[in-house]
N, C-alpha and C positions, 0 to 999 in steps of 0.2 A: 544829749548825753549828760551834760552838766545839770540840766533841769531835772532829769530823772534822779541823779544823785542827790540833788537838793531836796526833792520831795521825799526821798528815802530817809535823809538825815532829819528832816522835819518830823516825819512819822515816828522815827525812833525817839526823838526828843519828847513828843507828845506822849508816847508810851511810857517813857521813863518817869515823866512828871505824874502821869496817871497812877503808876505803880507806887510812887511815893505817897500820893494822896490816899490811895486805898490802904496802905500800911498805917497811915496816920489815923484813918477812920477806924480800922480794926483794932489798932493798939499794938504795942510792942510785945505782947505776951505770946504771940504765935511766930513760929519759924517756918510756917508753910510757904511754899514757893508760889510766887505770883505768876500767873499765865496770861498771855495775851491771846485773845480770840476775836476775830472780826473787828468790830469797833468797840471793844471793851477789854478790861483786864479783870482778873478774878483770882481768888484763892479759896481753898476749902480748909476749914478748921473745925474739928469736932462735929462733923456732919452738917456744917453750915457753909453754904456757898455765898461768899461775899463778892459782889460784882459792881464795878464802877464803869459806867457807860462813857465812852469818849466820842461817839458820833452816831448819827441816825437814831437819835434818842427815841423818837416816836415809834420805832420798830425794833426796839431792843429787848423786849420781854421774851419773845420766842427764842432768840439765840441764847439768852442768859439761862432760860429754863432748860434748854437742850444741853447746854454745857454742864449745868448743875446735875442733871440726870446722869450724864456720862461720868461724872465724878462721884456718883452714888451719894450725893448730898440729900438730906432730908428736909432742909430749909433753904430758901433763897432769900437773901437780903440784897435788894437792887438799889443802887445809888445813882442818881442822875441830877444834873443841874438844869435840865430842860424836860418838859412834858411829863414830869413826875405825876401830876394829877391824872393824866390820861393813862399812864402805866398802872397806877393804883386802881383805876376803874376796870381796866382789862384784867388785872390780877384776880378780881372777885369772881371771875368765871371759871377759875381753876380750883380743883380739889387738891391743892398742894399748898404747903405753908410758904406763902410769898409775902414779904414785907417790902414796901417801896418807900424810899427816903428821898427827899429833895435836899441837895447840897448847895449851900450858899457860897458866895465868893470867898468867904473867910474859912471855908472848909467845914462849917458846922452842919450836921445832918439832922433833919427832923422828919418825922413820919409824914408822908404825903397823904393828902385828903383826896379821895376819888373825885374827879372832876366830871360834871355832867356836860353833855355836848349841846351847844346852842344850835337850835334848828333855824337855819336861815332860809327864808322864803324868797322865791323869785319875785321881783318887783313887777308891777303891772306894765311898766314901760318896757322892761326886758322881755316879758312874755309876748309882747306884740310881734317879736321877730320869729316866733315859733312857726307860724304858718308859712312864712317866707322860706325858712330852712326846709320845712317839710315839702313844700311845693317844688323846691330845687332838686329833691331826691335824697336828702340826707335824713338820718334819724335824729329826732330831737332828744337831747339828754339834759336833764336838770339835776345838778349836783351842788349842794351847799350854796344855794342862791344864784348859781351861774347857769345860763342857758347856752348850750353849745350844739353843734351838729356833728354827727359821726357817720362815717362810711365804713362798714364792716369793722367797727370798733375803733377807728382812727379819727380823731378830731380834725375837722377841716374848716371849721369856723366857730367863732365864739362872740357872744355879746359882751362888750366891755363898756366901761364908763370913761369916755374920752377926757384926758387931762386937759383942763383949761376950757373945755367946751360945756361940761356939766350935763351932757346928755348921753344916753346910751346909743351905741352904734354897733353894727355887725362887722367884724373883721374876718377876712378870709385868709386861710393858710393853715399849715400843719405846724403848730407851735408858735410861740411868741415871736421868734426871729423871722419865721416865714411870713407871719401876718404883717410884721413891720415892713418887710421887703415888698410884699404885695401892695401895701398902701403907697409906698414910694413910686411904684411902677404904674399903678392903676387909679390912684386917688383914694380919698376917704370913703366914698360912697360905694357900697357893695352892690353889684348888679346880679340879677339872677342868672344871666348868661355866664358871667365870670365864675360864679359858684358852681354852676353845672359843669363847667370845663374841669375844675379841680375835682369835683365828685367823680366824673368819668375817669380821670387819670388814676385816682386812688382806687376806685372800684376794680379797674383792670389789673391792678397789682396785688390786690388782696383776695383773689379767688383761690380756693383750695387747689394746690398743685402748681401755682405760678412760680416762675423762677425767682430765686432770692433777689430781693431788691430792698433798698432802705425803707420804702413805704410799707413793706410787709414784715419788717423786722421790729417795727415800733408797736407798742401796745398789743403784743401778741395775746395777752390774757383777755383783752377786750375783743380781739378777733375770735378767740375761742368762745367767748360769751355770745357773740353775734350768731355763730353757727349753731350753738346749742339751743339758743332761744328759738331758732327756726326749727330745730328737731329736738324738742324737750324730752322725748322718750329716751334719749341718750343718757339721761341722769334719773330716769324713773319719774318724770313729771308729765302732767297733761298740758300744762301751759307755764311759760316763764316770760318775765319781762325785766329789763335792766332796773337796778335799784341803786340808790345813793350809797357810796362807800362810807365807812365810819369817819374817815377824815378826808379832807380835800387833797387832791394831787397837787404837787408843787410844779411838776413839769411832765412832759411826755416821754422823756428819755429813760427815766427810771422805771423799772418794772415793778408795778404795784398791783396786788390782786384787785379784782372788781367783783361786783355782786349782782345777783338777780333774785327776784322773788317769784313764787309761783305756787302751784298746787300739784301734789303728787298724784300718781295714778290711783291711789287709794283715797284721795280726797283730802289729804292733810296739807297744811301750810308748810312751805319750804323756803329756806334761804340757801342759795347756792353761791359759793365763793369760787372764783376761777383764778387759776394761777398757771404760769408756764415757767419751768425751771424750778430747781429745788430752792424753796424759800423758807428759811428757818422760822420766820415769823408768821407764816400763813395761818397757822392754827389760832394764834392769838388774835390776828386780824379778823378771822372768821368769827371767833367768839364775840368780839366787840361788835362786829356787824350784826350778828343775830340779836345781841342785846339791845341794839338801837332800832332795828327794823321790826322784829317780832320775836320776843324772848321765848315764846311758846312753840316756835316753828322748829321743824327738823333742820339740822345743819348738814349740808353736803359740800364736800370739797371736790371740784371737778378739775382735773389736770391730766396731762399726758401720763400714761401708765409708768413710764420710766422715772417720773418725778415723785412718785409715791414711794418714799423710802421709809424703812423701819423707824428711824429717829423721829419722823413727823408723826407716824402712827402712835408712837409711844407718848408724845406730847398730847395728842388728841385724846388718849385714854385718861388723861388727867382732868379733862373738862368735867364740870359738875353735871352737864347734860350731854349725852352721847352725840357723836357725829360720825359720818361715814365718808369714805373716799370712793370716788368713781374715776376709773381711767377712761379718758376720752382722747382718742388718737386721730382727730380729723385734720390737724395741722401738719403741714409738711415739716419734716425734721430740719 
């Protein structure tokens, strides 16, 4: 109970500091009320929405734009001390006046320059594990220079560079903590028998209609992608395959959209973005994904029908190139 109160107090302090910082940025000429929403604070003055991000910086553009629209603003000025270059890149995909600023430690704001994304290739040494992963029964996934194995969208193994050993090795487990525990119990060398046991356990829990279990509550957007790639007609595609997201995931617990590429039934290129739950940033994420994968492709958002809300559709209408939403209800609620 004390911990909860402490967290609340700390959150309030962060919010108060952020509100003061935002007022200092805007200047004393406005009496507009500062609002807190998500992990940001904002105010609107003369049709301009001023927003200072306090957390989850890399995924802050969507929530800020949604808030600005709700306040009937015509311009969004977004201030962040992290990932400002990435936010500036994403902003270019919208037909809305968005200005992104990077704020330094002294509180000085300057216009952020759109940052290009570095394309990390999988090393030859890491790629050698792909056949081992595939032969055990997992799907090989390559994202931002990392090779991993997934079962119905859940990562069960990953190629890592062992600290102090200087060589690549395959670690088995769902997430970093599970992989570490697995090494302590079974040693550093992954065997195909060990991996197959983990794969079988995960596969049994991630079938459609299975009872709720921790193993089928993680990475549900990737579980959705797995089933739609098997039945691409659900989103109007002839074929689909997993694709690299615009930014690397930091962990398995946070819900982050994922991507696929394919060909529509009419023969056009498609980029499909999968999400489960109402995600205020999914449109910005998808726009960035299309920009990196194939800027000429059709952009499709696939998610449970209940998660397609008017606020997201309104943000999508601001994209320079249109996108469409498709309700896909194959996962158990």
